[in-house]
N, C-alpha and C positions, 0 to 999 in steps of 0.2 A: 759587410765589408765596405769600407769607405775608400773612395777613389779620389786621390788628390793629384791634379794635373797642373798645379800652380807653376808658372814659369815655362810651361811646355807649349808647343804649337802643334795643332792638329790640322791636317789637310783632309778635307772630306769631300768626296765626289758625290754627285747626285743630291746635293745639299739644299736644293730649292724647294723640295716638298717631300712628303712621306717619310720613309725610314731615314734617309740621309739628313733631312731637316731635324728630326728628333735626335739623331746621333749628335749633330752639331750642338743642339741645345743641351744635351746631357754632358758633353765634354766641356762646354762653356760653363755650365753650372758646377763642374768639378774644378774650374779654375783655369782651363786652357784658353789660349788665344786661338782663333779659328780662321782658317783659310777655306772658304766655301767655293766649290767648283760645280758648274752645271752647264748644260747646253743652252738652256733658255735664259738669256740674260735678264729679261724683264722680270720673270718669276724669281730669279736669283736675287735681284736687287730688292724686291719686296720681302723676300725671306730674310735678307740681311737686316732690313729696317725693323722687322719683327723682333729679331734677336738683339739689336742694338739697345732696345729699351731695357734689356735685362743685364747689361754690362756692369761690371764693377771696375773700380780704378785699377789700371794696369793691364786690362784686357784689351785686345784688338780683334776686330772682325773684318776680314777682307773678303770681297766677292770677286771672283774671276770667271767670266764666261769662258768655257772651254769644253771641247769634245775629247775626252780622254781616250 
C-alpha cells in the first residue's frame, strides 16, 4: 500500500526523538509538510535539522516547542 500525503500538513507531537521522530520522517517521505512539537526545544531543533536534509521542493518543516 502506497501512502501519498502530498499537499497535506501533519502535526506530530513528541517529534524530537524516538517514535515521534520516525513518524515525522515517514510522513515527510510520503510528501507531507510537517509541524513538529515537543517539550525539549533544543532536541526538537536538532531533529528538525536532521529532517531538513531530506526535504523536497514544496515541503516545509516547522518546529514548535510546546507541552501539549
